[in-house]
Backbone as a ProteinNet text record, in pm:
[ID]
protein_1_A
[PRIMARY]
MASVRPEVYPQDSWRVYPPSAAPAVQRLVKGDQGIEGRVEAEREFSDSLARVISSMQEYLTAVGDALPYLLQGVLVTMGLVVGAMGLGLALGIMLAVGLVYGPPWIRRLFNLYVWFFRGVPLLVLLFLFYFGLFTLVGINISAFNAAVIVLGLISAAYQSQIFRGGILSLPEGQLKAARALGMSETKAILFIILPQALRLSIPGWSNEYSIILKDSAVAYALGVAEVMARAHFVASRTYQHLPLYFTAGVIFLILTYLGTKALRVLEQRVRIPGYMR
[TERTIARY]
-5403.5	-5261.5	-5194.7	-5080.4	-5010.2	-4947.4	-4955.7	-4898	-4747	-4677.1	-4532.6	-4502.5	-4410.9	-4379.4	-4298.1	-4344.6	-4272.8	-4132.4	-4111.7	-3981.8	-3870.6	-3904.8	-3800.9	-3716.6	-3776.6	-3707	-3697.1	-3590	-3578.4	-3581.6	-3623.5	-3633.6	-3498.9	-3505.1	-3387.9	-3287.4	-3326.8	-3233.1	-3206.7	-3295.8	-3275.2	-3150.4	-3094	-2976.9	-2854.4	-2854	-2741.3	-2761.8	-2876.7	-2906	-2903.3	-2901.2	-2900.2	-3025.9	-3020.7	-3137.3	-3259.9	-3240.6	-3356.6	-3437.2	-3374.5	-3445.6	-3512.1	-3484.9	-3536.6	-3689.9	-3760.5	-3907.3	-3969.3	-3916	-3972.3	-3952.3	-3833.3	-3807.5	-3893.8	-3914.5	-3998.6	-4142.8	-4192.2	-4329.4	-4338	-4231.2	-4231.2	-4230.5	-4158.9	-4150.2	-4283.1	-4353.8	-4480.3	-4586.1	-4591.1	-4682.6	-4828.8	-4868.1	-5008.8	-5062.9	-4997.4	-5045.2	-5120.6	-5120.9	-5183.3	-5085.3	-5137.3	-5051.2	-5000.6	-5088.7	-5048.1	-4944	-4965.7	-4869.9	-4734	-4736.5	-4609.5	-4537.5	-4609.9	-4547	-4485	-4557.4	-4504.2	-4378.9	-4382.2	-4265.5	-4146.1	-4171.8	-4062.5	-4005.1	-4090.6	-4043.3	-3957.9	-4003.7	-3926.1	-3789.5	-3792.1	-3665.8	-3570.6	-3621.8	-3538.5	-3482.7	-3567.7	-3520.3	-3410	-3427.5	-3325.1	-3193.9	-3203.7	-3083.6	-3015.6	-3094.5	-3037.6	-2966	-3023	-2956.7	-2823.6	-2819.3	-2694.6	-2588.6	-2629	-2534.5	-2485.6	-2576.6	-2537.9	-2440.1	-2465.8	-2375.4	-2237.7	-2233.1	-2104.9	-2028.9	-2099.8	-2035.2	-1979.9	-2054.9	-2005.9	-1882.5	-1884.4	-1770	-1645.5	-1661.5	-1547.2	-1495.6	-1587.4	-1546.3	-1469.5	-1519.1	-1451.5	-1312.2	-1300	-1169.3	-1075.4	-1126.9	-1042.9	-991.4	-1077.8	-1035.5	-934.6	-952	-867	-741.2	-733.6	-620.8	-485.4	-467.2	-335.3	-296.3	-393.8	-367.7	-330.1	-397.6	-365.5	-227.7	-192.9	-62.9	52.1	28.3	130.6	158.2	54	71.1	152.6	165.2	247	391.5	441	578.7	597.8	498.2	506.1	500.5	410.6	398.8	528.9	586.9	711.7	827.3	822.4	922.7	915.3	792.9	773.8	827.7	795.6	834.1	985.5	1046.9	1191.8	1267.1	1222.7	1287.9	1274.4	1153.7	1130.9	1206	1207	1278.9	1429.8	1482.9	1624.9	1664.7	1585.7	1613.3	1597.1	1493.1	1471.7	1581.6	1637.3	1746.5	1871.1	1907.8	2027.8	2013.3	1900.2	1880	1853.9	1784.1	1751.7	1874.6	1972.4	2096.4	2170	2177.4	2244.5	2174.1	2042	1967.4	1986	1984.8	1998.9	2135.6	2239.6	2373.9	2383.9	2327.3	2330.4	2252.7	2138.8	2057.7	2125.9	2209.7	2274.4	2410.7	2490.9	2628.8	2656.9	2561	2585.3	2586.4	2638.2	2635.2	2492	2469	2331.8	2259.3	2327.9	2258.3	2217.1	2297	2260.2	2138	2135.7	2022.7	1894.4	1901.8	1782.4	1734.7	1829.1	1792.5	1728.7	1787.8	1734.2	1601.1	1586.8	1458.2	1348.5	1384	1287.8	1244.3	1339.7	1308.5	1211.5	1244.1	1159.2	1020.9	1015	886	800.9	862.1	786.8	731.3	815.7	771.7	687	689.8	599.2	466.3	462.8	342.3	252.2	306.3	227.4	172.9	45.5	-11.7	57.9	57.8	124.9	68.4	-62.7	-124.1	-85.9	-80.1	-40	103.9	191.8	331.4	346.5	268.9	274.8	238	129.5	87.4	184.9	234.2	325.6	453.8	508.2	633	608.3	509.7	491.9	436.3	331.6	268.1	325	395.3	445.1	594.4	669.9	813.6	886.4	860.9	930.9	898.2	773.7	735.8	799.6	809.3	865.7	1011.9	1088.2	1232	1260.2	1154.9	1172.4	1224.6	1199.4	1244.2	1134.2	1166.2	1072.4	1091.1	998.9	1012.5	882.5	894.8	775.8	701.3	575	494.6	550.5	602.8	660.2	780.1	873	991.8	955.8	857.1	813.6	756.5	678.7	622.2	731.3	831.7	942.9	1016.3	1041.8	1114.2	1035	905.7	825.3	811.7	782.2	771.9	905.7	1017.5	1148.2	1179.8	1143.7	1167.6	1086	961.3	878.3	934	971.8	1025.3	1154	1235.9	1360.8	1333.6	1227.5	1193.8	1159.6	1085.5	1047.5	1163.4	1238.6	1350.8	1458.7	1472.7	1572.8	1544.2	1417.2	1382	1404.2	1383.4	1411	1559.6	1644.2	1789	1841.3	1782.3	1822.6	1799.3	1684.3	1658.3	1755.5	1792.8	1890.2	2026.6	2068.4	2198.2	2198.3	2090.7	2084.9	2071	2028.1	2014.3	2148.8	2253.5	2385.4	2456.9	2540.5	2617.2	2710.8	2718.7	2805.3	2952.7	2984.5	3124.3	3181.9	3099.7	3152.4	3222.5	3161.8	3225	3352.7	3350.2	3470.1	3580.3	3544.2	3644.8	3708.1	3626.3	3679.4	3774.7	3739.7	3827.8	3958.1	3947.4	4066.9	4162	4107.6	4190.4	4251.5	4224.4	4284.2	4194.5	4071.5	3979.4	3925.4	3906.6	3842.3	3694.1	3630.9	3487.5	3406.3	3444.6	3372.8	3384.2	3505.5	3524	3453.3	3455.3	3388.4	3238.1	3180.9	3037.3	3006	3089.6	3063.8	3082.2	3184	3220.9	3186.6	3151.8	3118.4	2971.3	2928.1	2794	2686.4	2703.1	2596.5	2564.1	2662.6	2624.1	2534.1	2563.1	2478.8	2342.4	2342.2	2216.2	2125.1	2181	2099.7	2039.8	2117.7	2064.4	1949.2	1964.9	1858.5	1736.4	1752	1643.1	1558	1591.5	1517.1	1368.9	1330.8	1186.1	1112.7	1169.9	1107.6	1107.6	1211.4	1219	1112.1	1081.6	974.4	840.7	817.4	694.1	689.9	804.8	811.6	782.8	824.6	795.5	644.8	573.3	428.3	360.2	410.8	352.4	375.4	499.4	529.4	450.5	433.7	357.4	214	153	15.2	9.3	108.2	110.4	131	193.2	218.6	89	-21.2	-148.8	-194.8	-148.8	-189.2	-124.4	-20.8	46.9	-43.8	-156	-248.1	-304.4	-298.8	-347.1	-262.3	-137.1	-50.5	-57.7	-132.9	-142.3	-46	18.9	108.3	24	58.1	-24.1	12.1	-4.4	18.9	-110.8	-114.3	-227.2	-358.5	-359.1	-482.1	-532.5	-442.2	-482.8	-543.4	-486	-537.8	-674	-689.6	-819.7	-926.4	-892.3	-987.3	-1020.9	-921.6	-943.2	-1041	-1021.6	-1108.7	-1247.5	-1252.9	-1382.4	-1467.8	-1407.2	-1483.9	-1542.7	-1492.8	-1544	-1631.8	-1611.3	-1694.2	-1802	-1790.8	-1883.7	-1883.2	-1776.6	-1760.1	-1664.2	-1710.8	-1621.8	-1586.7	-1687	-1662.5	-1557.8	-1571.6	-1471.4	-1333.2	-1326.4	-1195.9	-1120.1	-1189.9	-1122	-1087.2	-1171.8	-1141.4	-1017.6	-1006.9	-889.4	-763.5	-773.8	-659.2	-616.2	-714	-680.8	-611.7	-656.5	-593.1	-448.8	-425.7	-289.5	-199.3	-248.7	-168.7	-143.2	-242.1	-223	-113.8	-114.9	-14.3	124.6	136	265.3	315.6	224.8	264.2	315.3	244.2	285.5	421.1	439.2	565.1	683.4	664.2	772.7	810.7	711.7	741	797.4	752.3	807.5	954.1	988.8	1128.4	1216.5	1167.9	1247	1257.1	1156.2	1163.3	1271.5	1280.3	1385.6	1523.1	1534.5	1660.7	1697.7	1600.2	1625.9	1679.4	1623.2	1669.6	1810.8	1841.6	1973.8	2085.6	2058.2	2162.5	2159.4	2069.8	2062.3	2185.6	2237.4	2354.9	2306.8	2335.1	2290	2343.8	2254.7	2293.1	2291.7	2274.3	2269.4	2122.6	2076.7	1934.6	1882.9	1967.7	1921.8	1877.8
3117.5	3094.6	3028.5	3085.6	3031.8	2897.3	2805.4	2672.4	2676.5	2578.7	2568.9	2515	2576.8	2535.5	2406.3	2302.5	2174.4	2185.4	2279.7	2284.1	2333	2378.2	2417.7	2297.5	2177.2	2053.3	1967.2	1977.6	1904.2	1754.4	1684	1538.8	1476	1374.6	1298.8	1382	1503.4	1582.1	1520.7	1427.4	1363.8	1280.3	1248.3	1161.5	1227.2	1359	1425.3	1438.5	1390	1398.9	1259.7	1251.8	1120.2	1041.2	909.2	826.1	859.7	904	935.2	1052.4	1137.2	1252.9	1222.3	1107.4	1076.4	1073.9	1008.4	1007.1	1145.8	1233.1	1367.9	1442.9	1430.1	1499.8	1443.6	1311.4	1251.2	1301.4	1316.4	1368.3	1512.5	1587.9	1725.6	1730.8	1638.3	1637.2	1598.7	1499.9	1454.3	1564.8	1641.7	1755.6	1719.9	1602.8	1564.1	1542.3	1599.1	1579.3	1699.8	1809.3	1930.2	2010.4	2124.7	2216	2153.1	2088.3	2031.4	1920.1	1837.8	1730.9	1783.8	1890.3	1947.6	2015	2078.5	2139.6	2032.2	1921.1	1811.3	1751.4	1738.8	1684.8	1777.3	1907.9	2003.6	1995.4	1974.8	1964.8	1838.6	1725.8	1603.5	1617.4	1683.1	1703.8	1791.1	1895.5	1984.7	1912.2	1828	1753	1654.7	1587.6	1492.8	1563.9	1677.1	1753.1	1803.5	1844.2	1891.8	1778.5	1656.8	1543.3	1511.8	1522.3	1497	1600.3	1727.1	1832.4	1812.3	1773.4	1748	1630.6	1524.6	1409.8	1448.9	1530.2	1574.2	1657	1740.6	1819.9	1729.1	1624.6	1529.8	1455.8	1418	1349.4	1437.6	1563.4	1654.2	1681.6	1693.5	1715.2	1594.4	1474.5	1353.1	1341.1	1370.9	1363.4	1469.7	1591.7	1698.6	1669.7	1610.6	1578.2	1463.9	1367.4	1247.7	1260.5	1359.5	1367.6	1378.3	1463.4	1465.3	1329.4	1260.2	1127.8	1028.4	1036.8	948	978.6	1105.8	1142.7	1096.7	1085.3	1027.7	882.2	814.7	676.6	664.1	773.9	769.6	738.2	794.7	767.2	619.1	559.3	416.2	333.9	370.9	299.2	306	425	438.7	367.3	361.3	282.7	135.7	83.8	-54.8	-76.3	16.6	1	9	110.3	128	9.9	-31.7	-146	-273.4	-299.2	-420.2	-415.7	-299	-288.2	-303.8	-248.5	-262	-406.4	-473.2	-614	-699.3	-671.5	-745.5	-721.4	-599.3	-568.8	-650.9	-651.9	-725.3	-874.9	-931.5	-1074.8	-1107.3	-1018.1	-1043.6	-1049.9	-962.3	-966.8	-1098.3	-1138.6	-1264.7	-1382.8	-1383.1	-1491.5	-1492.7	-1373.7	-1366.4	-1417.5	-1377.2	-1423.5	-1574.8	-1627	-1771	-1846.9	-1790.9	-1858.3	-1861.5	-1761.9	-1755.1	-1822.5	-1797.5	-1844	-1953	-1986.4	-2082.8	-2226.1	-2316.3	-2459.4	-2511.6	-2631.5	-2683.5	-2689	-2729.1	-2740.5	-2603.9	-2499.8	-2363.9	-2318	-2348.5	-2309.1	-2376.2	-2502.8	-2572.6	-2513.7	-2482.3	-2425.6	-2287.6	-2204.5	-2070	-2073.8	-2167.1	-2181.5	-2224.9	-2307.1	-2346.7	-2226.9	-2141.3	-2019.4	-1931.9	-1909.2	-1825	-1885.9	-2015.8	-2083.6	-2069.3	-2083	-2076	-1936.1	-1834.6	-1699.2	-1634.2	-1686	-1636.2	-1711.6	-1826	-1907.5	-1896.2	-1853.7	-1844.4	-1701.9	-1682.8	-1548.4	-1467.8	-1337.1	-1246.6	-1258	-1259.4	-1264.2	-1392.1	-1503	-1630	-1622.1	-1561.8	-1549.6	-1458.1	-1350.2	-1260.7	-1335.4	-1409.9	-1485.5	-1598.7	-1663.4	-1775.9	-1733.2	-1619.2	-1573	-1506.1	-1415.5	-1335.2	-1418	-1495.3	-1573.4	-1715.4	-1761.1	-1897.3	-1909	-1874	-1899	-1817.4	-1687.6	-1602.8	-1643.3	-1681.2	-1726.4	-1860.1	-1947.4	-2080.2	-2073.1	-1985.9	-1976.1	-1875.8	-1814.6	-1723.9	-1586.6	-1540.7	-1407.4	-1306.6	-1207.9	-1101	-986.6	-973.2	-876.5	-798.4	-672.2	-588.3	-624.8	-585.4	-612.9	-540.9	-420.5	-344.5	-418.2	-460.4	-529.8	-663.5	-732.1	-858	-834.3	-728.2	-697.2	-661.8	-585.6	-550.8	-676.3	-767.9	-890.7	-974.4	-993.7	-1076.8	-1011.2	-881.3	-811.6	-815.4	-803.4	-809	-945.5	-1051.5	-1186.3	-1213.3	-1166	-1183.2	-1101	-977.4	-891.2	-947.9	-1011.3	-1071.2	-1177.1	-1254.6	-1357.7	-1295.8	-1185.4	-1120.5	-1040.1	-970.9	-893.1	-982.8	-1103.3	-1194.1	-1223.5	-1233.7	-1259.5	-1136.2	-1018.1	-894.4	-883.2	-904.6	-893.9	-1008.8	-1125.6	-1239.1	-1207.5	-1147.5	-1108.3	-1003.3	-908	-807.3	-867.8	-965.6	-1031.4	-1109.5	-1184.4	-1267.5	-1184	-1059.3	-974.6	-921.1	-933.8	-884.8	-987.3	-943.1	-1037.4	-1123.9	-1251.4	-1341	-1305.3	-1240.1	-1206.5	-1108.2	-1032.7	-935.5	-1005.7	-1110.7	-1185.4	-1252.9	-1306.7	-1371.1	-1269.1	-1151.7	-1047.5	-1003.1	-991	-952.3	-1058.7	-1184.5	-1293	-1292.9	-1259.1	-1256	-1144.4	-1039	-928.6	-955.7	-1071.2	-1108.7	-1090.9	-1051.1	-1034.5	-1170.4	-1186	-1308.2	-1303.9	-1420.3	-1424.3	-1339.6	-1340	-1260.1	-1111.1	-1064.5	-922.9	-886.2	-975.3	-947.7	-932.7	-1017.1	-1006.9	-878.9	-845.6	-728.5	-597.1	-587.5	-459.2	-445.9	-554	-548.1	-583.3	-695.3	-746	-674.8	-671.7	-619.5	-471.6	-382.8	-242.4	-226.5	-301.6	-293	-358.1	-471.6	-541	-457.8	-389.5	-305.8	-188.6	-131.8	-20.8	-67	-183.8	-236.2	-280.7	-302	-354.5	-245.1	-119	-10.1	-10.2	-31.1	-35.3	-145.1	-264.4	-370.2	-341.3	-275	-236.9	-134.7	-46.3	50.6	-19.4	-123	-200.1	-271.5	-321.9	-388.1	-289.7	-164.9	-62.5	-45.5	-33.6	-14.3	-135.7	-255.7	-377	-381.7	-352.6	-354	-246.1	-131	-23.4	-67.7	-131.9	-179.2	-296	-383.5	-496.4	-450.9	-335.7	-287.9	-262.2	-241.4	-218.2	-341.4	-460	-582.2	-591.3	-512	-515.6	-471.2	-406.8	-365.7	-487.7	-606	-727.6	-763.9	-715.9	-738.9	-625.8	-520.3	-406.1	-294.4	-298.7	-190.7	-68.1	45.9	166.2	241.4	175.7	243.6	308.9	353.5	433.7	356.6	233.4	155.1	126.9	93.8	65.3	189	304.5	428.3	463.7	444.5	470.6	378.1	251.4	156.3	192.3	236.6	274.1	390.8	493.5	611	577	500.5	467.6	383.3	293.9	207.8	285.8	405.6	485.6	600.9	649.4	758	708.8	583.9	523.5	597.4	670.8	737.8	654.5	535	441.5	488.7	533.8	571.3	680.8	795.8	901.6	866.6	792.9	763	658.6	554.3	455.3	514.2	601.8	669.8	757.5	827.8	910.8	825.4	711	620.4	574.7	545	505.4	616.4	739.9	853.3	869.5	851.8	861.3	756.5	634.3	530	562.3	619.2	657.7	763.6	861	967.1	910.1	823.1	762.9	677.1	605.7	524.9	612.3	720.6	811.3	874.3	923.4	989.9	892.8	770.5	672.8	630.3	596.6	554.3	670	791	907.5	927.2	912	926	819.7	697.3	590.9	611.5	670.5	702.8	807.5	906.5	1007.2	942.5	850.9	779.8	699.9	635.9	558.1	647.1	767.4	859	910	929	981.1	880.4	753.3	651.7	591.3	638.2	585	625.4	531.6	556.2	591.7	711.7	749.8	652.9	609.4	519.8	374	344.8	205.1	166.6	78	50.7	-41.2	-121.1	-217.6	-147.4
-624.1	-592.6	-712.8	-752.7	-869.9	-835.9	-928.4	-907.8	-931	-873.2	-889.7	-1028.3	-1098.6	-1234.6	-1233.8	-1304	-1305.1	-1363.2	-1460.2	-1526	-1433.3	-1314	-1219.4	-1180.2	-1180.8	-1145.8	-1271.1	-1347.1	-1473.5	-1452.9	-1557.2	-1553.3	-1518.8	-1428.1	-1386	-1305.5	-1261.2	-1182.4	-1046.4	-1003.3	-873.3	-867.7	-982.9	-984.4	-921.2	-909.3	-845.7	-696.2	-646	-504.5	-442.9	-309.6	-244.3	-275.8	-269.9	-302.3	-218.7	-93.9	-9.4	-62.4	-142	-196.4	-329.2	-388.6	-521.7	-527	-433.3	-442.9	-439.8	-355	-346.7	-477.2	-537.8	-663.2	-775.2	-775.4	-877.9	-867.8	-744.3	-729.2	-776	-757	-805.1	-957.6	-1019.3	-1164.3	-1227.6	-1167	-1224.2	-1222.9	-1114.8	-1109.6	-1106	-1050.5	-1050.9	-910	-805.5	-668.9	-615.1	-685.8	-635.1	-550.6	-503.5	-430	-301.2	-223.3	-95.2	-115	-216.1	-241.5	-282.4	-360.6	-404.9	-289.2	-202.3	-85.1	3.5	20.6	101.1	36.2	-96.8	-166.2	-152.7	-160.4	-142.5	-1.7	95.4	233.5	251.6	194.1	205.1	136.8	21.3	-49.6	31.8	90.6	171.3	293.3	355.4	472.1	433.4	317.9	273.1	242.9	177.9	145.2	272.1	370.3	496.8	569.7	561.5	626.7	559.9	427.6	356.9	395.5	399.3	436.9	579.2	667.7	806.2	815.4	734.7	735.2	683.8	579.1	526.4	629.4	702.1	806.6	916.5	951.4	1051.9	1000.7	872.5	814	820.2	778.7	776.6	917.4	1012.2	1150.9	1204	1174.1	1220.7	1160.8	1031.4	966.2	1021.6	1040.1	1092.4	1232.6	1315.9	1452.5	1455.8	1366.1	1368.9	1285.4	1197.1	1104	1173.2	1274	1341.5	1399.3	1455.3	1512.4	1402.2	1287.4	1175.6	1118	1110.1	1054.2	1142.6	1272.3	1358.9	1320.7	1274.3	1230.5	1103.9	1025.2	903.8	938.5	1049.2	1090.9	1122.4	1187.6	1219.1	1090.9	1000.9	873.7	794.3	784.7	709.4	779.3	912.6	983.9	947.1	936.9	894.2	752.7	663.9	523.8	507.9	569.6	555	617.4	735.9	800.1	718.9	667.4	588.9	456.9	391.2	264.8	284.9	394.5	421.2	449.1	532.8	561.3	435.8	359.4	235.2	133.6	132.6	40.5	74.1	202.2	242.5	216.7	258.9	238.1	91.1	22	-117.9	-206.3	-181.2	-259.3	-235.6	-108.6	-76	-143	-138.1	-201.1	-351.7	-413.2	-559	-603.4	-532.3	-567.6	-550.5	-442.6	-421.4	-526.2	-568.7	-669.9	-806.3	-834.2	-965.7	-964.3	-861.9	-861.1	-757.5	-672.9	-567.5	-617.2	-536.7	-571	-567.7	-620.1	-628.5	-494.1	-387.1	-259.3	-205.2	-232.8	-192.7	-272.4	-400	-483	-435.2	-401.9	-353.3	-221	-132.3	-3.5	-19.4	-103.6	-124.6	-199.5	-291	-360.2	-263.6	-166	-63.4	19.6	54.7	128.9	48.9	-77.1	-161.8	-176.7	-196.7	-211.9	-85.7	30.1	156.1	180.8	171.8	207.4	98.3	-21	-123.8	-123.9	-59.4	-63.4	58	173.1	295.6	309.4	341.3	355.3	464.7	445.5	539	679.7	692.9	825.6	899.2	826.9	887.9	938.1	858.3	899.4	1020.6	1025.4	1141.2	1269.3	1265.1	1383	1414.2	1308.2	1326.1	1397.6	1358.6	1419.1	1554.3	1560.5	1682.2	1797.8	1770.7	1876.4	1888.3	1784.7	1785.4	1803	1698	1697.2	1803.7	1808.8	1905.5	2049	2072.6	2206.8	2239.7	2139.3	2161.7	2203	2138.4	2168.3	2279.4	2334.4	2447.5	2411.8	2290.1	2247.5	2279.2	2360.4	2394.5	2295.1	2204.6	2095.9	2082.4	2047.4	2032	1903.9	1899.7	1780.6	1658.7	1679.9	1568	1509.1	1593.5	1544.4	1479.4	1536.9	1476.6	1337.4	1321.9	1190.7	1090.7	1134.8	1045.2	999.5	1092.2	1057.1	957.6	984.2	895	757.8	755.4	627.6	553.1	627.2	563.8	506.1	578.3	527.3	401.1	401.3	281.9	166.1	196.2	91	33.8	117	68.6	-37.3	-16.8	-115.4	-250.4	-247.5	-373.2	-432.3	-346.3	-397.7	-457	-404.2	-460.5	-606.8	-640.8	-780.4	-866.8	-807.7	-881.2	-912.4	-810.9	-831.1	-916.3	-902.8	-986.3	-1133.6	-1162.9	-1300.4	-1349.8	-1259.7	-1299.3	-1327.7	-1247.6	-1269.9	-1400.4	-1423.8	-1544.7	-1671.4	-1657.8	-1776.6	-1825.7	-1743.4	-1782	-1869.6	-1960.1	-2044.1	-1958.5	-1989.7	-1913.8	-1929.5	-2038.2	-2063.2	-1963.2	-1893.2	-1798.1	-1682.4	-1631.6	-1522.4	-1570.7	-1689.6	-1744.1	-1767.7	-1813.5	-1837.1	-1705.9	-1601.4	-1470.4	-1417.1	-1436.4	-1392.3	-1472.9	-1600.5	-1684.7	-1643.4	-1583	-1535.5	-1399.2	-1343.4	-1216.6	-1095.5	-1113.9	-1001.2	-959.5	-830.9	-782.4	-816.3	-810	-842.5	-745.6	-617.2	-518.5	-549.6	-579.6	-612.2	-741.7	-838.3	-965.4	-945.2	-859.8	-832.2	-756.3	-656	-572.3	-647.4	-730.2	-789	-937	-1002.5	-1145.2	-1168.9	-1114.1	-1144	-1062.2	-930	-843.9	-868.1	-885.9	-912	-1033.8	-1139.1	-1258.7	-1235	-1166.2	-1140.9	-1051.8	-952.3	-863.6	-940.3	-1029.7	-1109.5	-1197.8	-1258.3	-1344	-1265.3	-1135	-1053	-989.6	-1010.8	-945.6	-983.7	-1111.2	-1141.4	-1065	-1057.5	-980.7	-832.1	-783.4	-642.4	-608.8	-703	-683.9	-666.1	-743.5	-728.8	-593.8	-549.8	-419.3	-305.7	-322	-220.8	-202.6	-313.9	-303.9	-242.4	-269.7	-212.5	-61.7	-17.8	124.6	197.4	135.1	197.3	224.7	127.6	147.2	245.1	240	333.4	477.6	497	632.7	708.8	637.3	705	782.7	742.6	811.5	949.6	972.9	1102.2	1216	1183.6	1289.9	1363.3	1300.3	1365.5	1487.1	1491	1605.9	1707.9	1674.2	1764.8	1732.5	1616.6	1576.9	1542.2	1599.3	1583.9	1456.2	1341.5	1214.5	1167.2	1043.3	995.2	1002.9	955.7	953.2	1094.2	1185.3	1322.6	1388.2	1362.7	1420.5	1360.9	1230.2	1167.8	1225.2	1243.5	1300.9	1445.5	1520.6	1660.9	1671.3	1590.4	1596	1542.2	1433	1371.8	1464.2	1541.4	1631.7	1748.4	1772.6	1884.1	1838.7	1718.6	1666.7	1569.9	1524.2	1427.3	1293.5	1266.3	1137.4	1051.1	1013.8	945.3	803.9	729.3	589.8	575.7	640.7	618.5	671	780.9	840.1	758.6	714.1	630.2	493.7	444.3	318.2	333	444.9	470.1	480	547.1	554.9	415.8	330	193.1	116	136.1	68.9	116.3	245.4	299	234.3	220.8	156.7	9.5	-58.1	-197.5	-210.2	-120.7	-124.7	-97.2	2.5	33.3	-82.8	-147.5	-263.2	-376.3	-402.3	-510.4	-481.1	-359.6	-325.7	-332.4	-281.7	-283	-423.2	-504.5	-641.7	-723.7	-695.7	-765.5	-729.9	-602.1	-560.2	-624.9	-630.7	-693.5	-844.5	-902.7	-1045.3	-1071.1	-982.2	-994.2	-978	-880.8	-862.1	-986.3	-1047.9	-1169	-1280.3	-1294.2	-1398.1	-1368.8	-1240.3	-1203.7	-1230.7	-1209.6	-1228.7	-1367.6	-1452.4	-1587.9	-1666.2	-1742.9	-1826	-1966.3	-2016.5	-2151.5	-2257.3	-2342.9	-2450.4	-2412.7	-2281.9	-2237.5	-2226	-2313.6	-2327.8	-2218.9	-2156.2	-2058	-1931.4
[MASK]
+++++++++++++++++++++++++++++++++++++++++++++++++++++++++++++++++++++++++++++++++++++++++++++++++++++++++++++++++++++++++++++++++++++++++++++++++++++++++++++++++++++++++++++++++++++++++++++++++++++++++++++++++++++++++++++++++++++++++++++++++++++++++++++++++++++++++++++++++++++

């Protein structure tokens, strides 16, 4: 009986296979076990490869079955992001204007707000507001709305610094020129300063979008049925944690790319040719 040729299994070829198949491939490469040993090694290798293929099929089946359910969570996730970004935008502009043009006591108060919401972890704030503050004052609010409010308050603290930087990057003479033309300070800020500052703040706002999108996954701690909560729900019942959490991560990556790409397009559309700022 002809022996099996060792060169059929090149040295170190086991590295492309799962670790469980490595011993069998190594015994095949050494070629010193005889015919029976080599047949046994081939059988072990085939069994290991079959288990890997079976696991991959189970992974794909689990992802395929759960994908429609996970995609429904995308709507909830984007609802959290849009609501939080909108609330953060409104409050952030007010905070930025107060920090730049407000009296000293307003600046101290707004700086305290920014310091608090930038310093306390998101999960702590979610529990503090949902289980503590809202319950204390007797406000009956859903977990989704509570998450939007907390994410929006946190985002406002960060967006205020983005808009503050955009305002301070403008020449001081613009406000003085507007006042010299007879505009009130309020009108000058609303119609001269803020439009330019918002345009300059789009790159930083794009970064804030990606941060809020990732932070929205923590809302599952309140029971909000967003992407992460749905992935955890399915994984805890099917025990297919790796493929489901990996799929959730891919969904977040896609949402991050699409959002930042859209804001990049917006930045190019509002860019003023020849204006370097």
